[in-house]
C-alpha positions as CSV (number, residue, x, y, z in Angstrom):
1,M,-37.9,-58.8,110.6
2,K,-40.3,-59.6,113.9
3,Y,-39.9,-62.2,116.3
4,I,-42.1,-64.7,118.2
5,S,-42.0,-67.3,120.6
6,T,-41.7,-71.3,120.6
7,R,-44.5,-71.5,122.3
8,G,-46.9,-69.2,120.3
9,G,-47.3,-66.5,123.3
10,M,-45.4,-63.6,122.2
11,A,-46.5,-60.8,120.2
12,P,-44.3,-60.2,117.1
13,A,-41.2,-58.1,118.6
14,P,-37.9,-56.6,116.8
15,Y,-34.6,-57.6,117.2
16,S,-33.7,-55.1,119.7
17,E,-36.5,-56.1,122.0
18,T,-35.6,-59.9,121.5
19,L,-32.1,-58.7,123.0
20,L,-33.3,-57.4,126.1
21,E,-36.3,-59.7,126.9
22,G,-34.5,-63.1,127.3
23,L,-36.6,-65.9,127.9
24,A,-40.0,-64.8,126.2
25,P,-43.1,-64.3,128.3
26,D,-45.0,-67.9,127.8
27,G,-41.4,-69.4,128.8
28,G,-40.1,-70.0,125.2
29,L,-37.8,-68.8,123.0
30,A,-37.4,-66.2,120.8
31,V,-37.1,-67.3,116.9
32,P,-37.6,-65.2,113.6
33,E,-41.0,-65.2,112.2
34,Q,-39.2,-66.2,108.9
35,L,-35.3,-67.3,108.7
36,P,-33.6,-65.2,106.1
37,G,-32.5,-66.8,102.9
38,V,-28.9,-66.4,100.6
39,D,-28.7,-67.3,97.2
40,A,-25.4,-68.3,95.9
41,A,-24.9,-64.7,94.4
42,R,-25.3,-63.3,97.3
43,L,-23.0,-65.6,99.2
44,E,-20.1,-65.4,96.5
45,S,-20.6,-61.4,97.0
46,W,-19.3,-61.8,100.9
47,R,-16.2,-63.4,99.8
48,G,-14.0,-60.3,100.0
49,L,-15.3,-59.2,102.9
50,G,-13.7,-59.3,106.7
51,Y,-15.4,-60.7,109.4
52,A,-16.8,-57.3,110.9
53,E,-17.9,-56.6,107.2
54,L,-19.7,-60.1,106.6
55,A,-20.7,-59.8,110.1
56,T,-22.5,-56.9,109.2
57,E,-24.4,-58.1,106.2
58,I,-25.6,-61.1,108.0
59,L,-26.8,-59.6,111.2
60,G,-28.3,-56.6,109.1
61,L,-30.6,-59.6,107.7
62,F,-31.5,-59.9,111.7
63,A,-31.6,-56.8,113.1
64,T,-33.6,-54.7,110.7
65,D,-34.6,-52.3,113.4
66,I,-31.0,-51.3,113.9
67,P,-29.6,-48.8,111.4
68,R,-27.0,-50.4,108.9
69,E,-24.2,-47.4,110.3
70,D,-25.0,-48.3,114.1
71,L,-24.8,-52.1,113.2
72,A,-21.3,-51.4,111.5
73,R,-19.9,-49.4,113.8
74,M,-21.1,-52.5,116.5
75,C,-19.3,-55.1,114.4
76,R,-16.3,-53.2,113.9
77,A,-16.0,-52.3,117.6
78,A,-17.0,-56.1,118.8
79,Y,-14.4,-57.6,115.8
80,S,-11.4,-55.6,116.4
81,A,-7.8,-55.9,116.8
82,E,-7.9,-54.9,120.6
83,N,-10.1,-58.1,121.1
84,F,-9.3,-60.5,118.8
85,V,-5.3,-61.8,118.3
86,S,-5.5,-62.9,114.8
87,A,-6.0,-60.5,112.3
88,E,-8.5,-62.9,110.6
89,I,-10.8,-62.9,113.5
90,V,-11.3,-66.6,112.9
91,P,-8.1,-68.5,111.1
92,L,-8.9,-71.8,109.4
93,T,-5.9,-74.5,110.1
94,R,-5.9,-77.6,108.8
95,I,-4.8,-80.9,110.7
96,D,-4.7,-84.4,110.2
97,G,-7.2,-86.7,108.8
98,G,-9.1,-84.5,106.2
99,I,-9.7,-82.3,109.4
100,T,-9.4,-78.6,109.6
101,L,-10.2,-76.4,113.1
102,V,-12.1,-73.2,112.5
103,G,-10.3,-70.9,115.0
104,L,-13.2,-69.3,117.5
105,S,-10.8,-69.3,120.3
106,E,-9.0,-65.7,119.6
107,G,-10.8,-63.4,121.8
108,P,-10.2,-61.7,125.0
109,T,-11.3,-64.8,127.4
110,L,-9.9,-67.8,125.1
111,A,-13.2,-69.3,124.5
112,F,-15.6,-69.6,121.1
113,K,-18.4,-67.4,123.6
114,D,-16.4,-64.1,123.2
115,M,-17.5,-64.8,119.2
116,A,-20.9,-63.7,120.2
117,M,-20.6,-61.8,123.7
118,Q,-18.4,-59.4,122.2
119,F,-21.4,-58.4,119.8
120,L,-24.2,-58.6,122.2
121,G,-22.4,-56.6,124.7
122,Q,-22.0,-53.6,122.0
123,A,-25.9,-54.3,121.0
124,L,-27.3,-54.5,124.8
125,E,-25.5,-51.2,125.5
126,Y,-27.0,-49.9,122.3
127,A,-30.5,-51.0,123.1
128,L,-30.8,-49.7,126.4
129,A,-29.4,-46.7,125.4
130,R,-32.1,-46.1,122.8
131,R,-34.9,-47.2,125.3
132,G,-33.4,-44.9,128.3
133,S,-33.5,-48.1,130.5
134,T,-30.9,-50.6,132.5
135,L,-30.5,-54.1,132.8
136,S,-30.0,-56.8,135.2
137,I,-28.2,-59.6,133.1
138,L,-28.9,-63.5,135.0
139,G,-26.9,-65.9,133.3
140,A,-25.7,-69.7,134.1
141,T,-22.3,-70.7,133.0
142,S,-20.9,-74.1,132.7
143,G,-17.3,-72.6,132.4
144,D,-16.6,-69.7,129.6
145,T,-20.4,-68.3,129.2
146,G,-19.4,-66.7,132.0
147,S,-16.1,-65.1,131.9
148,A,-17.1,-64.1,128.0
149,A,-19.9,-62.6,129.2
150,E,-18.4,-60.9,131.9
151,Y,-15.3,-59.2,129.7
152,A,-18.1,-58.4,127.3
153,L,-19.9,-56.5,129.9
154,R,-17.9,-55.3,132.4
155,G,-18.3,-51.2,133.2
156,K,-21.3,-51.3,130.5
157,D,-24.1,-48.2,131.0
158,G,-26.6,-49.4,132.6
159,I,-25.7,-53.5,133.0
160,A,-25.3,-55.3,135.8
161,V,-24.5,-59.2,135.5
162,Y,-25.5,-61.7,137.9
163,M,-23.7,-64.9,136.7
164,L,-24.3,-68.6,138.8
165,S,-21.5,-71.3,138.1
166,P,-21.5,-74.6,139.8
167,Q,-19.5,-74.9,142.8
168,G,-16.2,-76.8,141.8
169,R,-17.8,-77.5,138.3
170,M,-15.2,-75.5,136.6
171,S,-11.4,-75.4,135.7
172,A,-9.4,-73.4,137.9
173,F,-8.3,-70.7,134.7
174,Q,-12.3,-70.8,134.2
175,R,-13.1,-70.2,138.1
176,A,-10.1,-67.2,137.9
177,Q,-11.4,-65.6,134.8
178,M,-14.5,-64.7,136.3
179,Y,-14.3,-64.3,140.3
180,S,-11.1,-62.0,139.6
181,L,-12.9,-59.0,137.9
182,T,-13.6,-56.4,140.6
183,D,-16.0,-54.2,138.3
184,A,-18.5,-53.0,140.3
185,N,-21.4,-54.1,137.7
186,I,-20.2,-58.0,137.8
187,H,-21.7,-60.2,140.6
188,N,-20.4,-63.9,140.5
189,I,-22.7,-66.8,142.5
190,A,-21.7,-70.2,142.8
191,I,-24.4,-72.2,143.6
192,D,-24.3,-75.8,145.2
193,G,-25.1,-78.1,142.1
194,V,-24.2,-78.4,138.8
195,F,-25.0,-76.5,135.5
196,D,-28.2,-77.4,135.1
197,D,-29.3,-76.4,138.6
198,C,-28.1,-73.0,137.9
199,Q,-29.8,-73.0,134.3
200,N,-33.1,-73.8,136.2
201,L,-32.8,-70.7,138.2
202,V,-32.4,-68.4,135.6
203,K,-35.4,-69.9,134.2
204,E,-37.0,-69.4,137.5
205,L,-36.8,-66.2,138.0
206,S,-37.2,-65.8,134.6
207,G,-40.5,-67.0,134.6
208,D,-41.4,-64.9,137.4
209,L,-42.8,-61.7,135.2
210,A,-43.6,-60.0,138.1
211,F,-39.9,-60.3,139.3
212,K,-38.4,-59.9,136.2
213,R,-40.3,-56.6,135.4
214,A,-39.1,-55.1,138.6
215,H,-35.6,-55.9,138.6
216,H,-35.7,-55.6,134.3
217,L,-33.7,-59.2,134.2
218,G,-32.4,-60.4,130.8
219,T,-29.6,-63.3,129.7
220,V,-27.3,-63.6,127.9
221,N,-26.8,-67.6,127.8
222,S,-27.7,-69.0,124.4
223,I,-31.3,-68.4,125.1
224,N,-30.9,-65.1,123.9
225,L,-31.2,-64.9,120.4
226,G,-28.5,-62.2,120.2
227,R,-26.0,-64.6,120.5
228,I,-27.4,-67.3,118.1
229,T,-27.7,-64.6,115.6
230,A,-23.7,-63.6,115.7
231,Q,-23.1,-67.3,116.0
232,I,-23.9,-67.8,112.4
233,V,-21.6,-65.5,110.9
234,Y,-18.6,-67.9,111.5
235,Y,-20.4,-70.7,109.8
236,F,-20.6,-68.6,106.6
237,W,-17.5,-67.0,107.0
238,A,-15.4,-70.8,107.4
239,W,-17.7,-71.7,104.3
240,L,-16.3,-68.9,102.5
241,R,-12.9,-69.8,103.7
242,A,-13.1,-73.5,102.8
243,S,-14.1,-72.7,99.1
244,D,-11.8,-69.9,98.7
245,D,-9.3,-72.3,96.3
246,V,-12.5,-74.1,94.8
247,P,-13.1,-72.9,91.0
248,S,-15.8,-70.4,91.1
249,A,-18.1,-72.4,88.2
250,E,-18.0,-75.3,91.4
251,R,-18.6,-73.3,94.4
252,A,-22.4,-73.0,94.4
253,G,-22.7,-76.9,95.0
254,F,-19.3,-77.1,97.4
255,E,-20.6,-78.6,100.3
256,V,-18.6,-79.1,103.9
257,S,-19.5,-80.8,107.1
258,F,-19.1,-79.3,110.6
259,A,-18.2,-81.2,113.7
260,V,-19.6,-79.1,117.0
261,P,-18.9,-80.0,120.6
262,S,-22.4,-79.4,122.1
263,G,-23.7,-79.1,125.5
264,N,-26.5,-76.4,125.2
265,F,-27.2,-76.7,121.5
266,G,-26.6,-72.9,120.5
267,N,-23.7,-73.4,118.5
268,I,-24.5,-76.1,116.3
269,L,-28.3,-74.8,116.7
270,S,-26.3,-71.7,114.9
271,G,-25.4,-74.1,112.4
272,H,-28.9,-75.0,111.8
273,F,-29.9,-71.7,111.2
274,A,-26.8,-71.2,108.6
275,R,-27.7,-74.2,106.8
276,S,-31.5,-73.4,106.1
277,M,-30.1,-69.8,105.1
278,G,-28.5,-71.4,102.2
279,V,-25.0,-72.2,103.3
280,P,-23.9,-75.0,101.4
281,I,-23.2,-77.5,104.6
282,R,-23.8,-81.3,104.0
283,R,-23.7,-82.8,108.2
284,L,-23.4,-81.4,111.1
285,V,-22.1,-83.6,113.5
286,L,-23.1,-83.1,117.3
287,A,-20.1,-84.1,119.5
288,A,-21.0,-85.0,123.2
289,N,-19.1,-86.1,126.2
290,E,-20.2,-88.4,128.6
291,N,-23.3,-86.4,129.3
292,N,-24.6,-87.6,126.0
293,V,-28.6,-87.0,126.4
294,L,-28.1,-85.0,123.0
295,D,-26.2,-88.3,121.1
296,E,-29.2,-90.0,122.7
297,F,-31.6,-88.0,121.4
298,F,-30.4,-87.9,117.8
299,R,-30.3,-91.7,117.5
300,T,-33.2,-92.7,118.7
301,G,-35.4,-90.0,118.9
302,V,-36.1,-89.7,122.9
303,Y,-35.1,-87.0,125.0
304,R,-34.4,-87.5,128.3
305,P,-32.5,-85.3,130.1
306,R,-30.4,-85.9,133.1
307,G,-30.9,-85.1,137.2
308,A,-27.7,-83.5,138.8
309,D,-26.9,-87.3,140.3
310,D,-26.6,-88.4,136.9
311,T,-24.5,-85.7,135.4
312,H,-20.8,-86.5,135.1
313,A,-18.3,-84.0,136.0
314,T,-15.8,-85.0,133.1
315,S,-12.6,-83.3,131.9
316,S,-14.6,-81.3,129.1
317,P,-16.4,-79.4,131.3
318,S,-18.1,-76.7,129.2
319,M,-20.1,-79.8,128.0
320,D,-21.2,-81.0,131.4
321,I,-25.1,-80.2,130.8
322,S,-27.7,-82.7,130.8
323,K,-30.7,-80.6,129.7
324,A,-30.2,-78.6,126.6
325,S,-32.1,-75.0,126.2
326,N,-31.7,-74.6,122.7
327,L,-32.7,-78.1,121.3
328,E,-36.5,-76.4,121.7
329,R,-35.5,-74.2,119.2
330,F,-34.5,-77.4,116.9
331,I,-37.9,-79.2,117.8
332,Y,-40.0,-76.3,116.8
333,D,-38.7,-76.3,113.3
334,L,-38.8,-80.0,113.5
335,V,-42.5,-80.2,113.9
336,G,-43.4,-77.7,111.5
337,R,-43.3,-74.5,113.7
338,D,-46.2,-75.8,115.4
339,A,-46.0,-73.8,118.9
340,E,-48.9,-75.8,120.6
341,R,-47.7,-79.2,119.7
342,L,-44.0,-78.3,121.0
343,A,-45.7,-76.7,124.1
344,G,-47.3,-80.5,124.7
345,L,-44.0,-81.6,124.1
346,W,-42.6,-79.9,127.0
347,R,-45.5,-80.0,129.3
348,E,-45.0,-84.0,128.6
349,L,-41.4,-83.3,129.4
350,D,-42.3,-81.7,132.7
351,A,-44.7,-84.3,133.9
352,Q,-42.5,-87.4,132.8
353,G,-38.8,-86.3,132.1
354,S,-39.1,-87.2,128.5
355,F,-40.2,-87.1,125.2
356,D,-40.4,-89.8,122.4
357,L,-40.2,-88.2,118.7
358,S,-38.4,-91.5,117.5
359,A,-40.8,-91.7,114.4
360,E,-39.2,-88.7,113.4
361,T,-35.3,-90.0,113.4
362,H,-35.4,-90.6,110.0
363,R,-35.4,-86.9,109.2
364,F,-32.5,-85.9,111.6
365,E,-29.9,-86.7,108.5
366,S,-31.9,-86.7,105.7
367,E,-33.4,-83.4,105.8
368,F,-31.4,-81.2,108.4
369,G,-27.9,-83.3,108.1
370,L,-27.7,-83.8,112.3
371,V,-25.7,-86.6,113.1
372,S,-23.9,-87.4,116.5
373,G,-21.8,-89.5,118.4
374,T,-19.7,-89.8,122.1
375,S,-16.3,-89.2,123.1
376,T,-15.0,-90.2,126.4
377,H,-12.0,-89.0,129.0
378,A,-10.0,-91.6,127.1
379,D,-10.9,-90.4,123.8
380,R,-9.9,-86.8,124.8
381,V,-6.9,-87.9,126.1
382,E,-5.7,-90.0,122.5
383,T,-7.2,-87.3,120.4
384,I,-5.1,-84.6,122.1
385,R,-1.8,-86.5,121.7
386,A,-2.7,-87.6,118.1
387,V,-3.0,-84.2,116.8
388,H,0.0,-82.9,118.9
389,A,2.2,-86.0,117.8
390,A,1.2,-85.3,114.0
391,T,0.8,-81.7,113.7
392,G,2.7,-80.3,116.4
393,I,-0.8,-78.1,117.3
394,T,-2.6,-78.8,120.5
395,I,-6.4,-78.4,121.1
396,D,-8.5,-78.5,124.4
397,P,-10.6,-81.0,125.5
398,H,-14.1,-79.9,124.1
399,T,-11.9,-79.5,120.5
400,A,-11.0,-83.3,121.0
401,D,-14.3,-84.5,121.5
402,G,-15.1,-82.6,118.5
403,V,-12.2,-83.9,116.2
404,Q,-12.5,-87.5,118.2
405,V,-16.6,-87.6,116.5
406,A,-15.8,-86.0,113.6
407,R,-13.5,-88.9,112.7
408,T,-16.7,-91.0,112.2
409,Y,-18.3,-88.5,109.4
410,V,-15.0,-87.7,107.4
411,E,-15.5,-88.0,103.6
412,P,-13.8,-87.6,100.5
413,G,-14.3,-84.6,98.5
414,V,-16.1,-83.3,101.8
415,P,-13.8,-80.8,104.0
416,M,-14.9,-81.4,107.9
417,L,-14.3,-77.9,109.7
418,V,-14.2,-79.0,113.2
419,L,-15.4,-76.0,115.8
420,E,-12.9,-75.3,118.2
421,T,-13.9,-74.5,121.6
422,A,-10.9,-73.1,123.6
423,K,-7.2,-72.7,124.0
424,P,-5.7,-75.5,125.6
425,A,-4.8,-73.3,128.6
426,K,-7.9,-73.1,129.9
427,F,-7.3,-77.1,130.9
428,P,-3.7,-77.6,131.9
429,E,-4.1,-81.1,133.4
430,I,-5.7,-83.1,130.9
431,V,-3.2,-81.3,128.2
432,A,-0.3,-82.4,130.5
433,E,-1.9,-86.1,130.5
434,A,-2.0,-86.5,126.5
435,T,1.1,-84.5,125.9
436,G,3.4,-84.8,128.8
437,E,3.6,-80.8,129.2
438,A,0.7,-78.4,130.1
439,A,0.2,-75.8,127.5
440,A,1.1,-72.4,128.2
441,L,-0.9,-69.3,129.1
442,P,-0.7,-66.5,127.2
443,A,2.1,-63.9,128.5
444,H,-0.8,-61.0,129.2
445,L,-2.7,-64.1,131.5
446,A,0.7,-65.4,133.2
447,D,-0.8,-64.1,136.8
448,L,-4.4,-64.9,136.5
449,L,-4.6,-67.9,139.0
450,E,-2.7,-65.5,141.4
451,L,-4.9,-62.9,141.5
452,P,-7.9,-62.4,144.7
453,Q,-10.9,-63.7,143.6
454,H,-14.4,-62.5,144.7
455,V,-17.4,-64.9,144.7
456,T,-20.7,-65.7,146.6
457,E,-21.7,-69.2,147.7
458,L,-25.3,-70.0,147.3
459,A,-28.0,-72.7,148.0
460,N,-30.0,-73.8,145.1
461,D,-32.8,-71.7,146.0
462,G,-34.7,-69.5,143.9
463,A,-35.7,-67.7,146.9
464,A,-32.4,-67.1,148.2
465,L,-31.1,-65.8,144.5
466,R,-34.1,-63.4,144.4
467,A,-32.8,-61.7,148.2
468,L,-29.4,-61.5,147.0
469,I,-30.7,-59.6,143.9
470,V,-32.7,-57.1,145.7
471,A,-29.9,-56.9,148.3
472,H,-27.2,-55.9,145.3
473,A,-30.5,-53.3,143.8
474,E,-30.7,-51.2,147.0
475,S,-27.0,-51.2,147.6
476,D,-26.2,-50.3,144.2
477,D,-29.4,-47.9,144.1
478,R,-27.5,-46.3,147.6
479,Q,-24.1,-45.8,145.8
480,G,-25.1,-44.6,142.5
481,D,-23.9,-47.1,140.4
482,P,-24.8,-46.9,136.6
483,G,-24.8,-50.4,136.6
484,Q,-27.9,-50.2,138.8
485,P,-31.4,-52.6,137.8
486,A,-34.3,-49.9,137.5
487,E,-37.4,-50.1,139.5
């Protein structure tokens, strides 16, 4: 299995190399030359596997350059009882209205990003050791990616982390999770702007090939294909668990739908890949918040990202994104994997701020199963309140966006699985507004908000960011930090 760029300018590369590369040299994103297929018999043969074993099977279809015993060891280390609270790793919980929550927040940072990041931490360290190299991770976060990446990569040999976050745009808990870390290889940088500004800086420096090579820059945002492939696993897992009670003769055609709170389109893209591989998924329901650029696109076919001034600060802050990086991978499939046509669309986007694929809108649902909707603050509050009143279960605001939009698409006989995003304790204000009391923090994190925080504030400026990375690299080199980026 080799990987190419959506824009056609990258020689086919193995899985391990794409993990270290991040953004492709031509500015595109890495995709498989061809997605592997999984037939009904093979899918059924995986029913009795634990999560780490299933991850080994599915990731083994993508990471063909990694020996199976090494991959199995990394998956066991990633999806272990030490990292995840639930014995199942990903539990399924039925709530009201025919909806089931897929529990993706059982990991160390209480957010779904742990599901991919714990594996990626193992895989990056492994790939670097095989190459005898080091890596400087440059990432952007709207809330949960940063902490999940830092907890997965803290203390890892040969890795330094530079994580950009938007000043004042995350919850107090999210800031505390990141900024309280004291590991020498972790560098938190608060950018004067919104998430899209942070993401643009990552792309700017990743597109500067001389700087990227000199400082061995890589990414752990969902532009990193390793995260997308690791997220595919829980779509398979959720279908297998949802169909456990279905008579074996009826399982092959047993469809489910997934509702996915979406900001950067990475999570739902993994569902698109899982569906393309053979998981019987009827619909993929994209749930947006007030920053509903993606909902607009899937309703009209016009993709029109918004600027920083038009990106709202909402009560589901991890979705406060107006330019979704991973949409490019879906558009690549939509245009028949035509790299030249895709590159033309992105040139059009750069030139005029939008592109129009309204002629393709009929295919979104009929061919790809993709539908969408928008949820507001009032919707989130009412959904959290209603779910809590009906079941005693408290959900976070992003999951509430998913549940709210999912209700529009529930069908008799088709389980609606909503991907849980985070624990409600990370967002106490809206939970208290909805239920009258804030969700309690886990005991082991009770003092998190009181810990000293360490962050560097920086202007939204590529030159300033380059200078900071150079200064840290020189300092680490003088001190012999094992996480130093190699020259």
